[in-house]
C-alpha positions, 0 to 999 in steps of 0.5 A, spaced: 382 098 222 384 103 217 387 109 219 382 115 219 382 120 213 378 125 217 384 128 220 389 133 217 396 134 221 397 141 217 403 145 220 400 143 227 404 149 230 402 148 237 404 141 237 397 138 238 396 131 239 390 130 235 384 126 237 384 119 238 383 114 232 377 111 235 374 118 236 376 119 229 372 113 226 366 115 230 366 122 227 367 118 220 361 114 222 357 120 224 358 124 218 364 122 213 364 129 210 367 132 217 374 133 218 379 135 224 385 140 223 389 143 228 388 151 228 394 155 225 392 161 230 389 158 236 391 152 241 384 149 238 382 144 233 378 146 227 372 142 225 370 143 218 366 140 212 368 137 206 365 142 200 366 144 193 368 151 194 366 155 188 371 161 190 377 163 185 384 162 188 385 169 187 379 171 191 381 166 196 388 169 196 386 176 196 380 177 201 382 172 206 388 173 211 394 171 210 395 166 215 388 165 217 385 158 219 379 160 214 384 161 208 387 154 210 381 151 210 379 154 203 385 151 201 383 144 203 376 145 200 373 145 207 368 150 210 369 151 218 363 148 222 366 149 229 372 149 234 374 144 239 378 145 245 385 142 245 384 139 252 377 136 250 374 130 253 374 126 247 369 121 250 364 126 252 358 124 248 356 132 248 360 133 243 356 129 238 350 131 241 352 138 239 354 136 232 347 133 231 344 139 233 348 143 228 347 139 222 342 141 218 341 135 214 339 131 220 334 136 221 330 136 215 335 140 210 338 147 210 331 150 207 327 147 213 332 149 218 332 156 215 325 156 215 324 154 223 329 159 225 326 165 221 319 163 224 322 162 231 325 169 230 319 172 228 315 169 234 320 172 239 320 179 235 312 178 236 313 176 243 318 182 245 313 187 241 307 185 245 311 185 252 314 192 250 307 195 248 304 192 254 309 195 259 308 202 255 301 202 255 301 201 263 306 206 264 302 211 260 296 210 264 300 211 270 303 217 267 296 220 265 293 218 272 299 222 276 299 228 271 291 229 272 293 228 280 298 234 279 293 238 276 288 237 281 283 234 276 283 227 279 283 226 287 286 220 290 281 217 295 283 212 300 277 208 301 280 203 307 282 209 311 276 212 316 273 219 314 274 224 319 268 227 322 267 234 320 262 238 325 257 242 321 258 249 320 255 253 326 248 256 324 248 264 323 242 267 327 239 272 323 235 278 327 236 279 334 
């Protein structure tokens, strides 16, 4: 078995041990453009993807922080994907499941994923708007009824309670 080429040691200032070779081979089989590199900023690994960057070197040097991981990744021609804790359980299948859910090309391409996300966001926005409208309508109705009651225009009738008996007013005698 050849040594994996998807792990870059870099400066490794936190002295991270690195992922096991079997995991790196599994990552390579999953997607050969993915690379693991120890962070320069935190006690984590950065998972990145090899991409052709169209950024001029001056832009990379000027706009990105001096010792940031983004700048480090850009120098290697990598785009950040996610971070992996240094204490990760490498045999946990959830790592690859999460990568599957994040990989646009596995979900039909970036355009399809973007369209799905935008459709979901629009659906969520419509649902939230409908719920807000319903709540405001209910509160408005309750407020109007309360306002009418306070003005005395609207009375409350409790149909479940017994109505008190009222004696008829006494008759007045005329003449006498």
